[in-house]
N, C-alpha and C positions, 0 to 999 in steps of 0.2 A: 114449526117443529123441525124443519130442515135446518133453519138458521141456528137453532139451539144445539142440534146434533153436530153441525159443522163447528160451532164455537167450542163444544166439549172436546171434540177431536183435536182442534187446534191447541187447546189448553193442555191436553195430555202430551202432545208432541213437544210443546215448549218446555214442560216440566221434565220430560224424559231427556230432551236435548241438554237442558241446563245441568241435570244430574250427571250425564255423561261427560260434559265439558269440565265440570268440577272434578270428577274422578281423574280425568286425563291430566289436568293441571296439577292435581295433588299427588298422584301416584304414577303417572306415566313418565316417559322420558326416553333417553337414548340408550340403546342396548350396547353393552360392552362385554367382551369375552376374556376369560382367563383360564389357565390350567393350574390347579392346586398342586404345589410342589413341596410345601412345608406345612408344619402344624401352625395353627393360630395361637396367639398369646392368650393363655387362660386367665380370665379376670373374675375375681370374686365380687359379688354385688349383693345388695339387699333390696327387697321390695318395700312398699309402704307399711306392711304389717311386720317387718323385721325378719322375714324369712330369707335365708341365704340361698343364693343360687350362683351358678357360674355361666359365663358365656365366653366365646372365643373371638378375638379381634384379628382381623386380617387387613394388611396394608399391601396392596398388589398393584402391579402395572397391568392395566387392562387396555384392550384394543377395540375400537369401534369397527363397523363393517368396512371402512376404508383403510384400516390398519393404523389409524392415528392413536397414539398412546395417551393415557390419562391415568394418574395415580389415584386409586380409589380405596377408601376405607369402608369396611362393612363388618357386620357381626353375624355369628351363627350360634345356635344353642348347643351345638356339639362340634367336635373336631372334624373337619371335612376330610373326605377320602383323598389320599394322594393320587395324582394323575387324573383326577376328575376334571372335566371341562365344565365351566359354569358360564351362564349368561346372566349378567347383572343389569338391572334397570337403574339408570342414574338420572335423578331429577335435580335440576340446578338449585332448587330451594331446599330440598330435603336430603340430598345425597343419595346413597343407594337405598332404594325402597323395596327391592325384591331381588332374589337370586334363585336360580334353578339350575340343576344339572342338565346338560345337553350332550347329545352324542356328537362326536367329531365331525361327521358329514353335515351337520346342521350349522357349523360355524362358517361364516363367509371366508373365502380363501385369502383375502388380504390380511384379515385378522389372524387366521391360522398360521400364515407364514411368519408373522411377527411373534406369535406365541412360541413357535418351534425354534426360534433363533437361539 
C-alpha cells in the first residue's frame, strides 16, 4: 500500500513539474520595461468568422533589469495610456507573450535610467 501511495505521489509530482516546465518554456521569458509615449498604430483585422476588429501595434525600445536595450513589437486591444510604465515578457520563440502596467518604483533602476533618457 505504501509503495502504491509513493508511486502515485511521484507520478503527480512528475506531471505537475512537466506542466510547469512546458508553461515556462512557452510563455515565460525575460522581463523588459518601457514607458508609453505615443499612440500605437491602429490596425484593422478580421477573425475566422469575418468579424472586423481593431488592435494597436507598438514598436518600442525596451530595457531589461540591467539596462540593456532591445527593440520589441507587441499588440494591445486598445490604445495604451501615455506615460504608463509597462513590464513586457519576451520569449525568444514567441516574442512578447504578456504585458502589464507597473508602477515606477517596481522598475529596476538601470532600466528606469535608460527609459528616462
